[in-house]
N, C-alpha and C positions, 0 to 999 in steps of 0.2 A: 504494500500500500504506500503510495507516494505521499509527500507532504501535503499536497492539496486535498487528497482524500482524507488524511488525518484531520485537517482543519474542518472539513465538512462533517466528519463524524463527531468532532468536539461540539459543533453547533447543536447536535441532537441530544446532548447529555443534559439531564434534568438538574435543577438546583435542589437536590435532595440528599438524604443519607444514602450511603451505598459503598460498594467496593469497586475498584477499577483494577484491571489486569493489563499490564503491558506485555506484548508478545514480540518476538523477533521475526525475521523473515521466514523462518522455518515453522512458525506457529507455536514455538515453545514459550511458556510463561517465564519471563525474566524478572518481573517485579509485581507484587501485590500491595495495594494500598487501600486505605479507607478515608472517608471524609463525610462531614455533615453537609457539604455543598460540593457535590461531585464535579459539576461544571467548572466552578472556580478553581478547584484543586487541580484537575487535569489540565486546564488551560494554562495554569501558572508554570507548568513544565516547559511550555513552548513560547511564552510571552515574556518571562523574566530572565535575567542573566542567570544561568545555572551555576550552582555551587560546583566547585572543582570535582568533587566525588560523583556528581550526577551527570557530568558531561558524557562519559562513556555510555551510561544508561540511555540518555536521550538520543544519542546517535544510533542506538540499536533498535529503538522502537519502530516497529513496522505495522502494528495493529493494536487496537485497544478494545477490550471487552468491558462493558459496564453492567453492573448488577445493582439496581436500586432496591433498597430494603426499607423496612417500616420504622426503624429506630436506630439510635446510636449503638445500643446494645447489640442489635442484630449485625450491624456493620462490623463491630469488633469481633464477634463470634465467627462470622464468615471469613473475615480477614485471617484470623488465627488458624482456622481450619484449612484454608487454602494454602497458607504458608507451610503448614505441617505436611499437607498432601503433596505439594509440588516442589518444595524447597527451592524457590527462585534464588538465583545466585546474588541478586542485588538486595535481597532482604537480610543483609548481614546482621543488623542490630537484633532483630527478633530471633534469628537463627542462633545467635551467640548467647542466648539465655535470657533475654528480656521477657519477663512474664507479667501477666496481669492478675490481680487478686480474684479469688473465687469465694463464694459463701459455701461452706461445707456443713452438711448434717451427717454426723457419724452414724454408723449402722449398729449402735449399741442398744441395750434395753432401755437405757435412759440417754438418748442421743445428746451430744454436745453440738452447738452451733458455733462455727469458727470461721474467721476470715483468714484465708491461707494463700500461699503462692506455690505450694509444693505440687508435685505431680499428682494427678487424680488417681484414685484407687477405685476399682470396679464395684466394690461393695458399699461405698459411701455415696451420698447424694450431693450434687453440686448445682449451684446457680451462678450464672455469670458467663464469661469473665466481666469485670467492671473496670472502667477507665480511671475511677477515682476512689482509691482505697480509703481516704479520709471521709469522703461522703458516704461510702458504704458503712463504715464504722458508726458514723453519726446516725444513719437510718436504723442500724441494728440496735444501738442504744435506745433510740426512741421507741421502736416497736416492742422492746423488752418491757416497757412499762405496761403494755397490754398483755404480752405473752412472756412471762419471766422465765425464759429457758436458760439453762446453764451454758456457759461459754468456756469452761475450764477443760483441761485434759485429764482430770482425775478419773480413775477407773472405779465405777460404781457397781456394786453387787447388791441386789435386792435382799433385804434382811440384815445386811451389815451397815451400821450407821457410824457417822463421824460428826465432829463438830462442824456446823455450817460456817461458811465464810461470810465476809462483810456484805457480799452481794445479796445474800438472803435477807439480812437485816435491813438492807436498803431497798428491798422488794424488787430486785432485779433478777432474782433467781428463786425458784419455788422449793429449793432445798431437797432434791432427791437423795443427796449424799447423807442427809440426816434423817431420812425416812419420813419427811414431811409431806410426801405425795407418793401415791402408788403408780405403778407402771401404766395403768389404763388412763388415769387422769393426766399423767405427764404427756402421754401420746397426744392428748387434745391440745396441750400447750404447743408441742412441736408442730402439730397440724396447722395451728394458727400462723406460725412462722412460715411454714411451707406455702400456705395459701397466700400470704402477703407477698412473698417473692415469686409466686406464680402469676401475679397480676391482679389479685383481688384487693390490693391496697387502696383502691379507689373508694371502697366502703368507708375506710377510716377518714378519708378526706372529707366526705360528706358529714361525718360525725363531728369532725373538728370545726367545720364551718358553722354548725349549729352552736357549738361551744363558743365560737368567736362572737356570734350574735348576742349570746347571753352575757358574755364578758363586757361587750360594748354597752349593753343596756344597763349593766351594773356600774358603769364608768370605771371598770377595772382595766385600765389601759396597759398596765404592766403585764397582766395575764393575756390581754388581747395581742400584745406584741409577741409574746412567747408562742401563742397558738398560731399566729401568722407565720412565724419562722417554721413551725412544724408543717403547716400546709405547704409552704414552699418546698420543703424537703420531699414531701410526698409527690408533688407535681413533677419534680425532676425524675421520679422513678419511671415515668412513661418513656423517657428517652434513655435512661440508663439500662433498663432491662430488655433483653431480647424477647420478642413475642413468639418466636419459633425456636425449636431445638436445633442443635448443630446438624443432625441428620436431615431435618426438614429444610434447613437453609442450603445444604449441599444439593439436595434434590431440586430445590427451587432454582439453583444456579444452573443445573444441567438443562432444565426446561427454559429458563430465562425468557418468560413469555412477553414481558413488557417491551423489550427492543423489537421482538418479532411482531408484536401488535402494532407498534409504531410504523413498521415497514409495510404491513398489510393494509393499514388505514391511510397511508400516505401522510403521516404526521411529521412535522418538522422537529419534533422533540419526543423523547421517550416519556410516556405518560406515567410517571411515578405516582402522581396524585390524580385520582379519577373521582369525580363526583357524579352520583346518580340521582335522578329526580323522577317523581311520579305523583299523580293526583288520584284521590279516592273520594267518592261521594255516592249518594243514592238519590237520584232525581234532582241533583243540585243541592240537597240539604246536607248539613254537617260535613261540608267539603273540607278536605285536608290535603296538604302537600307534604312531601318528604324530601330530605337531602340525606344521602348516605355517602360516606367517604371511604375509599380504598387507598391505602398507602402501601407501596411495595407489593401490590397484588393481594393484600388481605384487608379485611374490614378494620377501620379505625373508628371505633364506636364513640370515642370522645367527640368526634366531628359530626355525629348524626344530629340533625335538627328536624323538628316537626313544625308545620305551619297550619294554623287554622285560617282558612280563606276568609278575608274580611270584606272585599270589595265586590264579590260576585255572589248573587243569590239565585242564580238559575243555572241550567245545564250549559256550561261553556268551558270545556276542558282547556281550550287554548288560552283564554283570558286568565283562568286560574293558574295555569302554568307560568304565564308571564308575570303574574303577581308574585309567585314564589321566587322566580329568578330575580325580579327587581328587589324584593325585600332582602334576599340573600346577599346580593352584591352592593347594597347600599347600607348594610348593617356594619358599623365600625368594629363590632366584636368578631366579625368573620372576615379577616383580612387576607388569609392565605389564599392564593390563587391556584386553582387546579391546572393540570396540564391537559385535561380532557373532561368534557361534560357528556354524560350519557342520559338520554331521556327514554322513558318507556313509550313507544309509539312509532309512528311512521313519518312520512314526509311533512305532514301538517304540523306535528309537534316540533319537528326539527326547525321548520321555518319560523315558528313563533318564538322559539328560544333565541335563534340567530337574530331576529328582528329586535328583541328586547335588549340583547347584548350590544347590538349596534347603537341603539338609542343611548345606552349607558357608556358608549365608547370603550367597550371592553372587547378584546380580541382573544377568544379562546376557541379551539376547535370543538365542534359539537357533533355527536352521532346519535342516531335514534335506532332502536332495535325493536322491530315489529314482532309480535308474538307468534302469529300463525306461520309465516314463512321463515321467521328468524333471519330476516333480511336487514342489512345494515345500510342506513342512509347517512350520508356525511355532508357536513357544510363545506368540505374541501373538494367534493366531487359531485358532478351532476348525475353520475351513474350510480346504480345500486352496487353494493359490495356484497359478494357472496363468500362466506367463510365455510369451509367444510364442516359438516355436522359434528364430526368427531375431533375438531381442532381445539386445542387448549385455549387459543385466542377467543374463539366464540364462547367457550364455556366460561371464561372470565367475564365477558360482557354479559352473559346470561345471569351469572351469579350477582353482578352489580344491579342489573335490571330487576331481578326477582327480589333482592333485598330492599330496593327502593319501594317496590310494590308492597311487600310485606309490612314495612315500617309505616307507609302512608295508610294502609288499610287498618292496621292495628289501632292507630290513633282515631281513625274514622269510627270504628266500632266502639271505641271507648266513649266518644262523644255521643253516639247514639244511645248507649246504655245509660249514660248520665241523664240524658234528656227524658228517657222513659221513666226514671225514678221520681 
């Protein structure tokens, strides 16, 4: 691939989390890197004066593979996995022993939860890796207020007791070493930690926001400041934690649907962030709209939004859809711009969304997916686009379309049930 082709390829890279692979003329991977902004990072290799040690690398780059993912944590896991798998010769620093911290839950009767950098063992459970060991320890200290699990390396045998340490008296450990808790109850404590680091920490964020409101009402601003800091820590978890396992990410890389989808739809950019929209109503009543978001090919539920139609009280799906699009792109709380918009419907729905975006002076590619023929209509082409029924690209679009339909319909049914009461 010549330099001009490389420049064209760089223009298609999204501004998202992900991993990039540099390959030589033989197609061999010579370097693996990650970034929270793929386009900026990759472009920097070719637009800034290179460091001395990078000159040789840049001269060998003949092709670039881009893998957009859903979070910082996923980028880190995939980067580490690919470096271990391919051992690229320019990844000297990581190959020479640079490692990232993991959260380990030991496989004992009374498991210990530890932050480690050691080699993983098959019989223990691991979460991570993490880019920020200090932040990880802060989060672990915080969550132990709710789930006081032990973090020591002491060997504990049920029935044998010892004097508990200071963490027990500080309520940061439930004292299994002193027989203060049985194995069954302790398992519930560990399950809480496991659930937290599996992505269910958002429940705690909602609880803390209620506590924040109560503290403000009581004019307890010191407590409010502390709670605000805790909420901030929790919100960072969405970016720190991988959403998929190492094996899932490696499989995702082999399929690499998003670059392929961009090619088949004629997009100028890999669609790392895709938003799906749909309308649901019964005879025009209790009309609702939905926005679902997919990042790195998987649902990003924090980005989901439901809309109760306000300006239309008759059957007019087109105007309802335009209202949803207008409200979404004029809401200052929803500033992230997607790489692609998908609507449930055909040419009519496509034209309405394109017209509304044009009025808002927003330029985003739009596709519509009709249910019966599963035909794709695109704002970039006057012709229909037919994707094979068994193609992964079509399946991804169908998943987004169906999720938008489900989310809009569930809100519509909720409004109907409330009205009947």
